Structure formats: structure tokens, C-alpha cells
C-alpha positions in Angstrom: 94.9 99.5 78.0 95.9 96.9 80.5 94.2 97.7 83.8 96.2 98.9 86.8 96.1 96.3 89.5 96.5 97.2 93.2 96.1 95.5 96.5 95.6 97.8 99.5 96.6 96.4 102.9 94.9 97.7 106.1 95.9 96.2 109.5 95.0 99.1 111.8 91.6 100.7 112.4 93.0 104.2 112.1 94.1 103.5 108.5 90.6 102.9 107.1 89.8 106.5 106.0 93.1 106.9 104.2 92.8 103.5 102.5 89.3 104.2 101.2 90.3 107.7 100.1 93.3 106.2 98.2 91.0 103.8 96.4 88.5 106.6 95.6 91.2 108.8 94.2 92.7 106.0 92.1 89.3 105.2 90.7 88.6 108.9 90.0 92.0 109.2 88.2 92.1 106.1 86.0 88.5 105.0 85.9 86.8 101.8 86.9 87.5 100.2 83.5 91.2 100.6 84.0 91.5 99.3 87.6 91.5 96.0 89.4 91.6 96.7 93.1 91.4 94.7 96.2 91.6 95.8 99.9 92.8 93.1 102.3 92.1 93.7 106.0 93.9 91.7 108.7 94.9 92.2 112.3 92.7 94.4 114.3 91.4 96.2 111.2 89.3 93.2 110.2 86.8 94.4 112.8 85.8 97.2 110.5 84.0 94.6 108.3 81.8 93.5 111.2 78.4 95.2 111.1 78.1 95.5 114.9 77.3 98.5 117.0 80.6 98.1 118.9 82.7 98.3 115.7 82.5 102.1 115.7 83.9 102.1 119.3 87.1 100.6 118.1 88.1 103.7 116.1 90.4 106.3 117.5 88.6 108.6 120.1 89.1 111.7 118.1 86.9 110.5 115.2 83.6 112.3 114.9 80.4 110.4 115.6 79.0 108.8 112.5 82.4 108.3 110.8 81.9 104.5 110.7 78.6 104.7 108.8 80.2 107.2 106.3 83.1 104.9 105.7 80.7 101.9 105.2 78.9 104.0 102.6 82.2 104.8 100.9 83.1 101.2 100.9 79.8 100.2 99.4 80.3 102.8 96.6 83.8 101.4 95.9 82.4 97.9 95.8 79.9 98.9 93.2 82.8 99.9 91.1 84.3 96.4 91.3 86.7 97.0 94.3 86.9 93.7 96.2 87.0 93.7 100.0 88.8 90.8 101.6 89.0 89.6 105.3 91.6 87.3 106.8 90.1 84.3 108.5 93.0 84.1 110.9 92.3 87.7 112.0 88.6 87.0 112.3 89.4 84.2 114.7 91.9 86.3 116.6 89.3 89.1 117.0 86.5 86.6 118.0 84.5 87.5 114.9 82.3 85.1 113.0 82.2 85.5 109.2 78.4 85.6 109.4 78.8 89.0 111.3 80.6 90.6 108.3 79.1 93.0 105.8 77.7 91.0 102.8 80.2 92.5 100.3 83.2 91.1 102.2 84.9 87.9 101.1 86.9 85.8 103.5 90.3 84.2 102.6 92.2 81.7 104.8 95.2 84.1 105.3 95.4 87.7 104.5 99.2 87.7 104.2 98.9 84.9 101.6 96.4 86.9 99.6 98.7 89.9 99.6 101.7 87.8 98.5 99.6 86.1 95.8 98.4 89.4 94.4 102.0 90.8 94.4 103.1 87.7 92.6 100.4 88.3 90.0 101.8 91.8 89.4 99.5 93.9 91.7 101.1 97.0 93.2 101.1 97.0 97.0 99.7 100.1 98.9 99.9 100.4 102.7 98.4 103.6 104.0 
């Protein structure tokens, strides 16, 4: 079976939980052997990838304490199932973040929008939670 291919686009901090849940549900449904998945973060959402204490403060105020660490654990689990996590270099600059501040599993591309367009051109489905 040809694997399903999907690119998930996150550009707002509040969308992270839904995006990671979408990926988890997709993996649970089709299995890791039948999925090629990538999550591209740009805009303010790229700050999620920064392993800094103040990152959690950028989430909506109604989130419970500890949500950021739970989401990072979920992201790590998804990464271990071959989900790629991509950060936009333009968004990193706009948010005053150095790529060295990012979680080790994150890859940086020059432009997130170009990565999304490239993946769609390659036949990836586009999901925007």
C-alpha cells in the first residue's frame, strides 16, 4: 500500500494541541508504516519549538499548567514514529529565536510556506487545524 502523505500546518500557538491530536489519530488509524507526515510551524507558532521557560507563557491563558511539557512529550512520541517537525527560518527570525534554541528533533527550512507548497506539489494532503 502506498503510504498516505500529509503536511500539517500550524501558525498559531492555540492550534498545537489539535494538530498533535490529528497526527496521533491518523497514526493510530493507518499505522506508521502507511504514513509519511510532516508538521510545518511558522508565524508565532514556531515559538513552540523553542525549549525555553517562557515558551509555555505564550499559550492561551486558559491552558492548564504543564500543558506545554505534555505536548512536547506527545511531539517526541510522534517523532519516534517518523513524523517530521519543521520550523520556518523566516518565522524564527521574526520571533527573535535562534535555531540553536530549538528542540533537537526540529529541522529548519528557509521558508515554511515554500515547504508546504513543495509538499502539496509532491501530493501531500494539507491539514490546517
